[in-house]
N, C-alpha and C positions, 0 to 999 in steps of 0.2 A: 486039640489044643485050644484053649479058651481065646476067643477073639477079644481084642482090646478096643474100647470105644475111641473113635477117631478125634484127635484134637490138635493135629499138627497146624497150629495157628487158627484158632477157634472159628467156627462158622458163625455167621450172623444170626441174630435173634429173629425168629420168625414164628409166630404163634397164631392161635386160633381163638378169636374172641369177639366181643361186641364193640366199636367205636364209637369210633366216637366218635374231640369234641367237640376218636366229636364228632366223636368229635361227630367224633363218629366226628370224629363225623362222621368225626367227624366229623367226625367227629367226629355237631354235632357231629357227626359226629358222634355217634356213640364212642365209647371209650377206646382209644387205640390200644391194642393188645399185641404183644410180640412173642416171638418164639425163643426158647432157650437154645443156646448153642450146643453143638456136639462137644462132648468132653472126653478126655482120657482118664483112665482109672488112676487115682492117686493112692497113696499109702493106706488111707482109711476108707476110700470109696466115696467120701463126701466132696462136694464142690460148691462153689458160689460164683454167680456172675451178676454184674451191675452195669447198666447202661444209662447214658444221658442222651437226650435227643432234642432237636428242633422240631416242632409240630405245626403244620399248617392245617387248621381245622375249618371245615365247611359246614355251615348250618343252612336250613331252608330260608327262602325269601320271607321277609317281614314286611307287611303292608297294612298298616292301620291308619286311622286319622281321617283327614279330609278326603272326600270322594268326588270324582268327576260325575256330572249329570248331563243329560241331554237337555235340549230346550223344553222338552215335555216333562222334565224332572224325573226321568227314569234313570236307573243306575248304569254307569259305564265302568265302575271299578275304582280302586284307590288312586288318589292323585300322585302318590309316591310309592315305590317299591324299593326295599333295601336288601342288598345281598350281603350276608354275613360271612366274610372271609377273615378268619382270625389267625393271629400269630402267637405262638407260645412255646413252652418247653415242657419236657416231662422226664421222669425217671422210671426205670423198670429193673427188675431183678428177680432172682430166685435162688433157693437152696435146694440141691439135689443129692441123690444117693444112688450110686451104681450097685445093683444087687450082686453079691459075691458069686463068682463063677459064671457070669452071664454078660451079655451086651445090653441088658435092659436096665433102665433107671426110672426112678420116680422123682417128681419135682413139685415144689410148692413155691409159687411166685405171685407177683403182683406189679401194678403200674399206677402211675398218677400223672395226669396232664392238666395243665392250666394254660388258658389262652384268652386273649381279649382283642377287641378291635372296634373301630369307629368308622361309620359310613355316613356320608353327607351329600347325597345327590340333590339336584335342584330341579324343580318342575315348574313349567309355565303352562297351566292347563289350557288346552285348545278347545275343550268342550264349552258349551254355552253356559253351564252353571257349575258351581261347586257347592257341595252339601256336607253333612256330617251324620255319621252313624257310630254309636258308641260300642264298646266291647260286648255289653250285654244284649245288643241288638236294638236298643232304643234309638229312635230316629228323630231327627230334628225336622219339623215341618216348615222348611225354609230353604232357600237357595240364594246364592250370591251370583249375580250376572257377571260372566267373564268374557263374553264376546257379543258383538252386536252393539251398535251405537258407539259410545265413547269408552266403554269398559274393557279393561284387561285385568288379569289376575296373575299372581305368582304364589307358589308354595315352596317353602324351604324347610328342611328338617335334618336332624342329626340322630342317628341310632348308635347307642353305645352298648356293647355286648361283653359280658364276662362269663366265661365257660370253665368248668372244671369237671374232671371225671377220674374215677379210680376203678380198679378191677383186681380181683384175686382169682387164682386158678390152681388146680391140681392136675398134673399131667403124667402120663406113662409114655415112654418112648424106647425104642430099640434100634440098634445100628446093624445094618446089613452091609458086609464088605463085598463089593463087586470089582475085583481087581484093585486099582488105586482109588476108586470112587466109593464113597460111603453114602448109602441111602438110609434115611431115618424116617420111618412112619411114626406117627404119634396120635394119641387121643387124650382129650382133656375135658373137664367140666369147669365152668367159670361162673362168677357172679360179678356184676358191674353196676355202677351208679353214675349218672351224669346229671349236671345241673347247668342251665343257661339263664342268667338274669339279663333282661334287656330293658333299656330305657329309651323312649322316643320323645324328642322335643321338636315340635313342628310349628311353623308360623304361616299364616295366610294373610295376603294383602290384596285388596281390590282397588284398582286405580281407575280414576275417571279423568280422561285427558292427561294422564301421566301423574296426576296428583292423588295421594292416598285418600280413599274414601272410607273403606272399611278395613279393619285389621283384627287379627285374633291369634291366639296360641292354643295349641293342643299338646297334652302330655300323657304318656302311657308308661306304666311300669308293669312288666310281666315276668313271671318265673315259670320255667318249664323244668320238670324233673322227670327222669326215667330210670328204671332199674331193670336189669336183665338177669335171667338165669338160663343157662344153656349148655351146649356141648359142641365140641369141634373136633375135626380130624385134619391132620396135616401131613405133609411129605416134604422133606428137605434133602438136598443133594449137595455134598461137598467133595472137592477134589484138590490135590496138591498142585501148586503152580511151580514154584522153584524154591529150593531151600526150605525155610520155615514158613513160607506163605501158603495160605489155603484160600480158595474161593468157594463161596456157597450161594445157592439159590434155593428158593422154596416157597411154600404157600400153605394156606389152610382155608377151609370152608366151615361154616357153622350155622346152627339154628338156635334161636333163643326166644323165650317168652318175655315180652316187654310190657311193663306197666308204666304208664305215663300220667302225669298230673300237670294241670295248667291253672295258675291263679294270676289275677291281674286287676289293675284299676286304671281308669283314665278320666280326664276332665278337659273341658274346653271353655275359655272365656274370651270375649271379644268386645269391641268398642260399642257396637249397637245391639248386642245380644242377638246376633243372627243365629248362632249355634250354641247357646249355653247349655251346660249339662255335665253329668258325671255318672260313672257306673263302675261296678265291680263284676268279676266273673271267677268261677271255680268249677273245674270239670276234670274228669279222668277218662282214660281209655286203655284198653288192652289189645295187644297185637302180637302175632308171631312174626319173627323177623329173620331175614337171611343176611349173613355176614361173610366177608371174605377178605383175605390178606395176601399180599405178595411182597417178597423182600429179597434183596441181593446184597452181598457184601464181601469183604476180604478180611482175613485174620493173619496175625503174625505171632508165632510161638516164641516168646522171649526166653523162657526156660522150660524145663520139663513140666512145671506146674503153673506157669503164668503165661497168659495169652492176652493180646490186645486185638481189637477189631474195629472196623468202620462199616456202616451199613446205610441203606436207603430203602424205603418201602412205601406201600400205600395200603390204606384200609377202606374197604367198601362197605357201606351200610345201606341196605335197600329200603329202610323205613326210619329215617331220622325224624323225630317229632318236631313239628313246627306249628305256627298259629295260622289257621285259615281266617281270612278277613270276614267280618260281618257282612251280611247282604240283605237285600229286600226285593220284593216284586211289587209291581204297580208303580206308582210315582209318589213323591213325598207328600202330595196333597190327598192321595187316595191309596194308602198302602194296603196290599192284600195279604202279605206275609213277611215276617222278618226272621232272619237267621243270625244268632249271636256268633261271635268268634268262637272257635273250637279247635281241638287238636287235629292236625292233619299230618301227613307223612310224605317225605320226599327221599329219593335216593341220592346219596352224597358220597364223594370220594375225598378223603383227607390223606395228606402226605407227611412223611417224616424222614429225618436223616440224623445220624449221630455216631457215637463211638462208645466203647466200653471195655471192660476188663473181666477176665475169668481166672479163678484160682482154684486149684485142686489140692485138698488137704492130704 
């Protein structure tokens, strides 16, 4: 007797893909990717599911602009660091077909996520000096005194981030009945693309006995893009609760080849031309990445062909692209080497929750 695919109140979406944004994050978030729910065989074998979700995307730390220096004018690192925690929403969905006379189905789907956020920390540099190094690594041979004598300094900035990500996938899944429980292994291939635009506006003020002595502004505009091609393997478990309710748990792990590109520009102007300058940068990088997902949810079977569900989950991305700060060795008066800003990677976990509907034709 042919087994029928389980859908007594559809299991939640749980797939295997790259984040995101992001989101990966991400996201970053690489692109959040989700799993198709288990479905029952309809009259034609075709089914459709669509979800909407809130997404909390995490991207790597952003740290450009004014730098802290020692009294000997050696580097201590950025005066400010910004954590990109973004809020947004997304949609996901798929069209599938149950192969006649089997519990196996094929599915083609995709997702889209958009998120944004603003961070505005404040820094009062404790080091002796503040300096400036631009995106391309060029260094200003100067420093503003921030401690000692009558001088103090303050740095304030705002980082605005806009993130978007999309993904497409093709998947094969089959249902195994273990009593009342349905176990669904799956395998899929996917492609994804993510994009993070970030704008930093930063101001520097040097005070002498509390009165403004020197002031300046720094601005940076950067764009990070990354694309993934990969494969994933997943496992989902669903079980009936009571009546038309079904609970589901699952997850996936995957590997992808990621191509990343960074472009950006920055500029600084100030009252006494302590740190004047501007630069541009463009670079690329390739990296193999590890991705994972976990999701849980509940479904309600409205009719024999229509189901509603709610879900919550997380996406883990071991290599979300970010921007490594420019650096130098020696001191600003005798620089021995400079390193421009470049693509770096950080592991990030993004979260989502939402609801959806499934219909079997």
